[in-house]
C-alpha positions in Angstrom: 2.3 9.9 -24.2 4.0 12.6 -22.1 6.5 10.9 -19.9 6.8 12.3 -16.4 10.2 13.9 -15.9 12.4 13.7 -12.8 14.2 10.5 -13.8 13.5 7.0 -12.5 14.7 4.7 -9.7 14.2 1.2 -8.4 11.3 0.2 -6.2 12.5 -3.3 -5.3 12.5 -5.1 -8.7 10.5 -2.4 -10.5 11.9 0.7 -12.2 9.5 3.5 -11.8 9.3 7.2 -12.5 10.1 9.3 -9.4 6.8 11.0 -9.5 3.9 8.6 -8.9 0.3 8.9 -7.6 -1.2 8.3 -4.1 -4.8 7.2 -4.3 -5.8 7.9 -0.7 -7.7 11.1 -1.6 -10.0 9.2 -4.0 -11.9 7.8 -1.1 -14.8 9.7 0.4 -14.6 12.1 3.3 -12.5 10.7 6.2 -11.0 8.2 3.8 -14.3 6.3 4.1 -16.5 5.0 1.3 -16.6 5.9 -2.4 -15.4 9.2 -3.9 -17.6 12.3 -4.1 -17.2 12.3 -7.9 -16.5 8.8 -9.3 -16.2 9.9 -12.9 -13.5 12.5 -12.0 -11.7 9.9 -9.9 -11.6 7.5 -12.9 -10.4 10.4 -15.1 -7.6 11.3 -12.7 -6.3 7.8 -12.6 -6.4 7.5 -16.4 -4.8 10.9 -16.8 -2.0 10.0 -14.4 -1.1 6.8 -16.4 -1.4 8.7 -19.7 1.2 11.2 -18.4 3.6 8.4 -17.7 2.9 7.6 -14.0 3.8 4.0 -13.4 3.7 3.9 -9.6 0.3 4.0 -7.8 0.0 3.7 -4.0 -3.1 2.4 -2.4 -4.5 0.4 0.5 -7.5 -1.9 1.1 -8.6 0.4 3.9 -8.9 3.4 1.6 -12.6 3.7 1.3 -13.0 0.2 2.8 -12.0 -1.3 -0.6 -13.7 1.4 -2.7 -10.4 2.9 -3.9 -8.9 -0.4 -4.9 -12.1 -1.3 -6.8 -12.0 2.1 -8.5 -8.3 1.6 -9.6 -9.2 -1.7 -11.1 -12.2 -0.3 -13.0 -10.2 2.6 -14.3 -6.9 1.0 -15.2 -7.5 -2.7 -16.1 -6.0 -4.2 -18.1 -3.0 -2.8 -16.2 0.0 -1.6 -18.2 2.9 -4.1 -17.9 5.1 -1.5 -16.2 2.5 -0.2 -13.7 3.8 -0.9 -10.1 0.8 -1.0 -7.7 1.9 -0.8 -4.1 -0.5 -1.4 -1.2 -0.2 -1.6 2.6 -1.5 -3.9 5.3 -1.9 -4.3 9.0 -4.7 -1.8 9.5 -8.4 -2.1 8.8 -11.2 0.4 8.4 -13.7 -0.1 11.2 -17.4 0.7 11.0 -16.9 3.8 13.1 -14.2 5.0 10.6 -11.4 4.2 13.0 -8.2 2.5 11.9 -7.4 -0.3 14.4 -4.3 -2.4 13.8 -4.5 -6.0 12.7 -3.0 -8.1 15.4 -3.4 -11.6 13.8 -0.8 -12.8 11.2 -3.8 -14.7 9.7 -5.6 -11.4 9.4 -2.6 -9.9 7.7 -2.6 -12.7 5.1 -6.3 -12.1 4.5 -5.6 -8.4 4.0 -3.1 -9.2 1.3 -5.6 -11.4 -0.4 -8.3 -8.8 -0.1 -6.1 -6.3 -1.9 -5.5 -8.7 -4.7 -9.2 -9.4 -5.0 -10.4 -5.8 -5.0 -7.5 -4.7 -7.4 -8.3 -7.7 -9.6 -4.7 -8.7 -9.9 -2.7 -11.8 -9.0 0.5 -9.9 -8.0 1.5 -6.6 -6.4 4.8 -4.8 -6.9 5.1 -4.4 -3.1 3.1 -4.4 0.1 4.0 -2.2 3.0 3.7 -3.4 6.5 1.9 -0.4 8.2 3.2 0.1 11.8 0.8 2.0 14.0 3.4 3.1 16.6 6.9 3.8 15.3 8.1 4.4 18.9 7.4 0.8 19.8 10.3 -1.6 20.1 10.2 -4.3 17.4 8.5 -7.3 19.0 7.5 -10.9 18.1 4.3 -9.6 16.4 6.4 -7.4 14.2 8.5 -10.4 13.2 5.4 -12.5 12.7 4.0 -9.9 10.3 7.2 -9.7 8.4 7.1 -13.5 8.1 3.7 -13.4 6.5 5.0 -10.9 3.9 8.1 -13.1 3.3 5.8 -16.1 2.6 3.6 -14.1 0.3 6.6 -13.0 -1.7 7.8 -16.6 -1.9 4.4 -17.6 -3.2 4.5 -14.9 -5.9 1.7 -12.8 -4.5 3.9 -9.8 -4.0 7.3 -8.8 -5.6 8.6 -6.7 -2.7 8.2 -6.0 1.0 7.9 -2.5 2.3 7.4 -0.7 5.6 5.3 2.3 6.5 5.4 4.6 9.5 8.5 3.0 11.0 11.5 4.1 13.1 15.1 3.5 12.1 15.2 0.7 14.8 12.2 -1.0 13.2 13.8 -0.7 9.7 17.1 -2.2 10.9 15.2 -5.1 12.6 13.4 -5.7 9.3 16.5 -5.7 7.1 18.1 -8.2 9.4 15.3 -10.6 8.4 14.6 -9.9 4.8 15.2 -7.6 1.8 13.2 -4.4 2.0 12.0 -2.7 -1.2 10.7 0.6 0.1 9.9 2.6 3.2 6.9 5.0 3.4 7.1 7.5 6.2 5.8 11.0 6.9 8.3 13.5 5.5 8.1 17.0 4.0 9.6 20.4 4.3 7.7 21.1 7.5 8.3 17.7 9.2 11.6 15.9 8.9 11.5 13.6 12.0 12.1 10.7 9.7 15.4 12.1 8.4 17.4 9.2 10.1 15.2 6.7 8.3 15.7 8.5 5.0 19.4 8.5 5.5 19.4 4.8 6.3 17.4 4.0 3.2 19.6 6.1 1.0 22.7 4.3 2.3 21.1 0.9 1.6 19.6 1.8 -1.8 16.0 1.4 -0.5 13.3 3.6 -2.0 12.0 6.2 0.4 8.4 7.3 -0.3 7.2 10.3 1.8 3.5 10.3 2.6 1.9 13.7 3.1 4.7 15.3 1.1 3.0 18.7 1.3 2.3 18.4 5.0 -0.9 17.2 6.8 -4.0 18.4 5.0 -5.4 21.5 6.7 -3.6 24.2 8.7 -0.2 22.6 8.5 -0.3 22.3 4.7 -1.7 25.8 4.4 1.0 27.3 6.5 3.7 25.5 4.6 2.4 26.5 1.2 1.9 30.1 2.1 5.2 30.5 4.0 6.9 33.6 2.5 10.3 31.8 1.7 8.4 29.1 -0.2 6.2 31.5 -2.1 9.2 33.7 -2.9 11.2 30.7 -4.3 8.2 29.7 -6.3 7.7 33.1 -7.8 11.3 33.4 -8.8 11.4 30.0 -10.5 8.0 30.4 -12.2 6.5 27.5 -10.2 3.8 27.1 -7.6 4.5 26.6 -3.9 3.2 23.0 -4.2 5.7 22.3 -7.0 8.5 23.8 -5.0 7.7 21.6 -2.0 7.6 18.5 -4.1 10.7 19.5 -6.1 12.6 20.0 -2.9 12.0 16.3 -2.1 13.1 15.1 -5.5 16.3 17.2 -5.1 17.0 15.9 -1.6 18.0 12.3 -2.4 18.0 10.1 -5.5 16.0 7.3 -3.8 13.0 9.5 -3.0 9.8 8.6 -4.8 6.8 11.0 -4.7 3.1 9.9 -4.4 1.2 13.1 -4.1 -2.5 12.5 -4.3 -5.4 14.6 -5.6 -9.1 14.3 -6.6 -8.8 16.5 -9.7 -7.0 16.5 -13.0 -6.0 20.1 -12.5 -4.1 19.4 -9.3 -2.7 16.3 -10.9 -1.1 18.3 -13.6 0.3 20.7 -11.0 1.8 17.9 -9.0 3.4 16.2 -12.0 4.8 19.5 -13.1 7.0 19.5 -10.0 9.3 17.1 -11.8 10.2 19.8 -14.3 11.2 22.4 -11.6 14.9 22.7 -11.1 16.1 24.1 -7.8 19.2 26.3 -8.0 21.7 26.9 -5.2 19.9 30.0 -3.9 16.6 28.1 -3.7 18.4 25.2 -1.9 19.8 27.6 0.7 16.4 29.2 1.4 14.6 25.9 1.7 17.4 24.3 3.8 17.1 27.2 6.2 13.3 26.6 6.3 13.6 22.9 6.8 16.1 23.4 9.7 13.8 25.9 11.5 
């Protein structure tokens, strides 16, 4: 086995390699339904674990359960050190929308649906997905946290996480329970969650950036073709994707990566970011870019 480099850190009670795998892209177009190429999807998952990945991020609403089912078929029996993390509080509607779950009872059902489709009796962590990070923490937020606290007490999950939250929401949560991880949008091009990252770093909470290469489409393309990024990549003998991911690993020791892909070729490129070592000139260039 080739172990993924980049060190390891704690995700709640689990020690995981800092480069993991995000399964969202294994769903069909629009994150709906099964993948275009199920055989390649299975191969990607198995290749990730063979390379040492022991942190897989998913959600029941990825493909309306199709991605969880795929993970189970590809990886069961699960390795003892494989931390599977999911998220709850949103559902995939028939029109491919993503409405929030308002009922605490629905949240509990979402946890149980994840366990069923993943064919496991316990998850390393479950993230409470907040639809509006600008909203003040309210009684529903507290009620949702209480559902996760109960699930943890019952042994269904090992840790409680948050996704798409503000610093205020994070602080409300840590007043009420231990938080294992926070998953927010964060990358070279979008650092609006810097205050959340700093709070997590100070508290020893794992911070897991989603869309670590920027939103798919024009934003990602502009980032990965930006001359400062391509120049650093060329000098270090890396790709722009690897430089953008390596910048995150270099930024704070509690950052965990979950880049996703549908192909084994891109998987190898993503995992290779853990071997890229940024030097001081690269840090200066990328810091200037991130501050722009």
